[in-house]
LUMZA-302467 format. One line per 3 residues: their letters; for each residue y, x, z of N, C-alpha, C. Coordinates in steps of 0.001 Angstrom, whole numbers, plus 500000, padded with zeros to 6 digits. Example, Ala and Ser with C-alpha at 12.3 -4.5 7.8 and 13.67 -1.06 7.14 Angstrom:
# residues 2
AS> 494310:513190:507800:495500:512300:507800:496700:513200:507800; 497750:512850:507080:498940:513670:507140:500030:512900:507870
# end
This chain:
# residues 180
MNK> 689394:708377:400199:690781:709292:400186:691160:708622:398857; 692776:708494:398848:693188:707756:397068:693393:709075:396409; 692355:708618:394981:692733:710055:394103:694075:710639:393945
RRI> 695405:709607:393843:696389:709928:393340:696887:711200:394819; 696394:710622:396133:696649:711556:396828:696071:712844:397398; 694758:712928:396391:694378:714402:396436:694777:715279:395521
WLI> 695394:714884:394581:696163:715625:393616:697840:716398:394495; 698172:715198:394965:699511:715474:396015:699120:716768:397199; 698095:716548:397499:698062:717381:398799:697001:718635:398291
LPM> 696524:718527:397113:695829:719700:396801:696379:721315:396805; 697949:721578:396097:698165:722525:396387:698466:723001:397875; 698537:722255:398818:698779:722455:400168:697597:723219:400526
VLL> 696260:722522:400058:695244:723418:400667:695175:724816:399798; 695426:724800:398435:694936:725888:397692:695848:727115:398070; 697154:726820:398541:698133:728023:398733:697661:729057:400019
PYL> 696940:728670:400598:696944:730058:401783:695237:730541:400927; 694531:730084:400098:693350:730734:399535:693854:731948:398345; 694938:731193:397817:695764:731884:396468:696380:733057:397344
SLL> 697027:732920:398329:697484:734061:399111:696536:735273:399594; 695193:734936:400075:694114:735264:400320:693644:736421:399529; 693581:735598:398177:693329:736408:397106:694077:737541:396615
ALA> 695615:737055:396777:696625:738489:396539:696126:739672:397743; 696452:739134:398781:695970:740007:399981:694697:740564:399460; 693932:740491:399522:692467:741268:399405:692516:741735:398240
TIF> 692974:741554:396795:693276:742279:395967:694014:743230:396125; 695063:743275:396645:695714:744359:397040:694877:745218:397988; 694527:744895:398856:693735:745718:399972:692531:746393:399345
FSP> 691505:745879:398370:690283:746344:398452:690501:747027:396858; 691519:747071:396166:691780:747703:395013:693216:748210:395127; 693669:748990:395969:695071:749592:395815:695383:750441:394903
SNP> 694333:750964:393786:694624:751891:393008:694810:750952:391854; 694586:749797:391717:694835:748937:390587:696127:749233:389917; 696548:749219:388887:697549:749748:388139:698830:748446:388503
FFA> 697932:747301:388243:698860:745968:388762:699661:745734:390055; 699001:746661:391152:699408:746811:392493:700147:748040:392912; 699763:749178:392258:700215:750587:392272:701742:750522:392743
SLM> 702544:749786:391514:703726:750016:391793:704400:749176:393500; 703716:748102:393106:703842:747333:394482:703889:748368:395978; 702688:749092:395700:702408:749883:397167:703342:750932:397555
QNV> 704340:751279:396134:705331:752390:396331:706410:751683:396595; 706694:750391:396134:708158:749937:395733:707983:748263:395898; 708425:747779:397329:707884:746308:396845:708921:745081:395843
FAD> 709952:746198:395230:710819:745416:394515:710520:745991:392785; 709128:746777:392618:708815:746784:391449:708420:745641:390613; 708614:745849:389278:708293:744570:388386:706891:743827:388830
NGL> 705625:744735:388737:704548:743800:388884:704627:743170:389979; 705300:743850:391096:705348:743046:392257:705878:741989:392649; 706976:742171:391784:708296:740630:391553:707415:739534:390788
YLL> 706522:740066:390022:705871:739157:389110:704968:738102:390079; 704309:738784:390995:703396:738407:391609:703864:737323:393039; 704736:738050:393818:705453:737085:394298:706111:735785:393770
AAL> 706833:736026:392537:707228:735015:391985:706147:733815:391627; 705140:734093:391402:703995:733301:391143:703996:732632:392437; 703748:733566:393336:702980:733048:394295:704309:731893:395111
LGF> 705494:732440:395357:706537:731708:395607:706906:730284:394623; 706621:730431:393301:706315:729060:392440:705769:728107:392950; 704335:728478:393437:703029:727579:393909:703854:727486:395233
ALL> 704574:728234:395695:704431:727735:397595:705415:726648:396866; 706435:726647:396264:707493:725686:395791:706971:724170:395620; 705782:724393:394928:705080:723128:394203:704706:722460:395535
AVA> 703921:723206:396184:703346:722903:397234:703999:721992:398311; 705733:723145:398950:706631:722176:399253:707310:720877:398751; 707115:720766:397439:708013:719884:396599:706876:718537:396781
LSI> 705642:718606:396648:704330:717731:396317:704351:717217:397844; 704243:718097:398862:704518:717973:400309:705418:716674:400670; 706851:717046:400461:707627:716314:400795:707675:714650:399991
ICF> 707325:714959:398477:707148:713921:398014:705836:712435:398566; 704958:713362:398968:703766:712762:399416:704063:712215:400778; 705136:712964:401811:705448:712063:403308:706815:710851:402578
VLS> 707462:711208:401559:708241:710094:401392:707796:709013:400953; 706750:709338:399901:705756:707912:399921:705194:707239:400381; 704578:707686:401533:703753:707457:402884:704552:706397:403346
IKK> 705961:706975:404010:706822:706122:404691:707368:704989:403857; 707845:705109:402508:708433:704203:401593:707284:702938:401569; 706255:703123:401060:704907:702340:400648:703904:702127:401751
EWD> 704513:702550:402843:703531:702252:404252:702268:702530:404041; 702009:703736:403623:700396:703789:403479:699567:703581:404722; 698254:703651:404688:697462:703146:405998:697530:704476:406636
ALS> 697779:704174:407859:697847:705181:408914:697159:705975:409397; 695500:705149:409465:694180:705804:409445:694150:706764:408110; 693943:706465:406801:693704:706808:405921:694724:708514:405860
LAK> 696038:708257:406162:696693:709375:406182:696217:710665:407198; 696119:709880:408757:695267:710820:409462:694047:711647:409012; 693060:710813:408220:691791:711437:407681:692321:712583:406566
SAV> 693425:712228:405624:693823:713101:404950:694370:714359:405784; 694822:714407:406713:695578:715229:407085:694443:716357:407954; 693624:715754:408581:692537:716289:409189:691508:716977:408073
AVK> 691602:716590:407110:690576:717094:406090:691258:718391:405180; 693063:718371:405092:693528:719392:404929:693554:720535:405931; 693892:720419:406713:693550:721215:407930:692434:721777:408190
LAQ> 691333:721407:407989:689721:721982:408371:689654:722583:406972; 690162:722363:405786:689657:722882:404668:691067:724458:404227; 691990:724224:405374:692671:725300:405356:692411:726748:406315
IPA> 691580:726129:407468:691385:727033:409005:690678:728361:407893; 689364:728220:407478:688816:729432:406736:689755:730554:406286; 690448:730286:404961:691481:730948:404591:692531:731858:405406
YIA> 693332:730789:406759:694032:731215:407201:693510:731965:408632; 691981:732593:408581:691597:733148:409752:691652:734490:408740; 690806:734213:407405:690689:735419:406648:692200:735982:406525
IFV> 693292:735096:406288:694297:736017:406200:695012:736913:407012; 694599:736200:408265:694877:737144:409822:694210:738381:410024; 692790:738257:409217:692092:739584:409189:692745:740385:408289
VGL> 692694:740035:407071:693265:741272:406155:694687:741434:405660; 695342:740910:406549:696868:741078:406592:696910:741879:407663; 696052:741617:409060:696290:742992:409898:695333:744288:409178
LML> 694828:744349:408534:693921:745339:408146:695355:746345:407283; 695825:745124:406531:696905:746051:405829:698034:746653:405986; 698691:745983:407158:699383:746612:408151:699226:747942:408747
ITL> 698162:747979:409442:697619:748769:409995:697388:750451:408933; 696453:749665:407951:695954:750798:406955:696918:751094:405928; 697434:750448:405113:698037:750244:403928:699731:750181:404284
WTI> 700501:749487:405396:701708:749660:405406:702272:748899:404792; 701751:747768:403916:702583:747312:402920:703121:745957:403982; 703940:746480:404682:704827:745329:405721:705132:744314:404955
PFA> 706230:744350:403974:707047:743313:403128:706198:742447:402688; 704902:743003:401999:704773:741985:401037:703452:740795:402331; 702563:741432:402952:702326:740703:404187:703130:740003:404880
LVL> 704104:740185:405160:705249:739123:405681:705503:738009:404956; 705979:738542:403731:706429:737579:402705:705161:736390:402806; 704070:736775:402438:702978:736049:402370:702558:735318:403733
YLL> 702645:735790:404949:702582:735012:406306:703927:733917:405982; 704817:734319:405803:706051:733278:405538:705819:732218:404915; 705296:732360:403611:704876:731114:402735:703989:730087:403212
DGL> 702720:731061:403860:701653:730339:404634:701924:729227:406029; 703077:730190:406665:703449:729376:407640:704051:727883:407275; 705130:728058:406137:705782:727088:405891:704966:725718:405297
VLI> 703717:726409:404406:702596:725366:403947:702056:724655:405119; 701452:725771:406298:701147:724956:407464:701968:723941:408092; 703098:724126:408303:703963:723334:408789:704055:721776:408242
LSG> 704358:722244:406553:704382:721265:405935:703167:720196:405685; 701979:720802:406039:700732:720031:406021:701016:719188:407164; 701860:719206:408103:701910:718160:409274:702622:717065:408949
LLT> 703434:717125:407983:704067:715883:407489:703052:714441:407288; 701811:715212:406496:700477:713986:406523:700219:713291:407942; 700242:714371:408849:700183:713397:410479:701388:713251:410988
LSS> 702361:713447:410732:703878:712620:411071:704154:711306:410370; 703670:711402:409085:703626:710242:408363:702858:708861:408840; 701640:709618:409303:700668:708435:409773:701170:708214:411251
VIN> 702205:709210:411875:702422:708502:412993:703678:707551:412869; 704037:707661:412095:705533:706795:411722:704973:705293:411344; 703604:705376:410702:703183:704078:409946:702532:703627:410742
AVR> 701773:704487:411738:701230:703532:413138:702105:702795:414040; 703129:703528:414237:704153:703106:414998:704447:701996:414509; 705075:701910:413053:705482:700860:412301:704640:699637:412552
RGQ> 703047:699738:412594:702465:698655:412295:701712:698180:413512; 702589:698946:414914:702408:698832:416285:700924:698891:417016; 700417:700218:416240:699049:701034:416916:699283:701710:417953
TTY> 700700:702100:417851:701026:703147:418718:702517:703220:419188; 703053:704125:419590:704530:704214:420159:704944:705865:420251; 706019:706007:419859:705994:707614:419715:706071:708145:420960
QQS> 706186:707389:421976:706077:708234:423257:704647:708375:423544; 703588:707830:422934:702244:708124:423093:701953:709426:422091; 702869:709443:420914:702010:710351:420410:703207:711139:419880
WWV> 704134:711752:420835:705138:712775:420869:704275:714512:420808; 703370:714236:421454:702540:715541:421408:701827:715748:420056; 701476:714925:419195:700853:714939:417949:702121:715865:417195
IVL> 703624:715617:417206:704335:715673:416130:704410:716965:416486; 704581:717315:418105:705322:718526:418495:704174:719637:418149; 702759:719437:418066:701709:720271:418023:701621:720929:416572
QCI> 702392:719798:415397:701765:720365:414156:702378:721765:413916; 703595:722403:414677:703950:723654:414207:703200:724806:414773; 702175:724524:415623:701047:725521:415993:699911:725580:415677
FCL> 699702:726734:415090:698025:726927:414304:696913:726880:415243; 695714:726153:415059:695020:725765:415698:695168:724371:416552; 696427:724336:417347:696579:723304:418065:696860:722356:417173
DVV> 697101:722345:416219:697613:721142:415210:696690:720654:414728; 695556:721649:414520:693973:720730:413860:693704:719852:414967; 693661:720296:416031:693258:719331:417428:694270:717984:417622
AAI> 695515:718456:417521:696113:717266:417438:696056:716116:416534; 695967:716689:415002:695591:716005:413674:694294:714965:414219; 693013:715862:414726:691910:715308:414836:691953:714135:416044
LHF> 692712:714565:417602:692817:713784:418110:693675:712572:417799; 694811:712492:416952:695175:711419:416407:694105:710640:415393; 693618:711375:414573:692558:710457:413721:691454:709329:414609
RKL> 691359:710501:415737:690111:709404:416226:690795:708360:417060; 691940:708520:417678:692597:707429:418817:692955:706201:417400; 693441:706473:415914:693659:705182:415536:692524:704416:415158
RKK> 691169:705525:414738:689986:705010:414515:689670:704071:415351; 689947:704369:416651:688934:703776:417751:689894:702214:417714; 691435:702460:417664:692036:701105:417733:691642:700287:416291
# end
């Protein structure tokens, strides 16, 4: 995997883990002064700082994933290498998303911090969809090189928005390209 590409896709991998850290910190130490105001009022200063930091990192992840997508199409990066990168990103994100689901569910049941949990879920959902841009660019570049057609790969593009199925789609797309 290209070293430059690793720096472009690293924020996509790290964002769910940072969100998990924020959720776990709030859940396991709700009496922490940093988060005490967040529990009472989502718009408290400390809560806004945390949300602003996560939002800033999410915007970085969004910007870098779009840059990676545009560069991969413009410079016609190897479709197989892109598919491999997409699989690596999605597999690296799975543990964080499972933990976020569990901790977020516990928060909603026990602490009732619904707005904060929903904001984190929205950010992570956005990054999950954007990480599908790697697979999408792989499909586009494979079509350009005659390795596949859009009719054969429509399901890969559609499944990039559905958690777990997007992992299966990325892996199957990578295996299909590798066989060719």
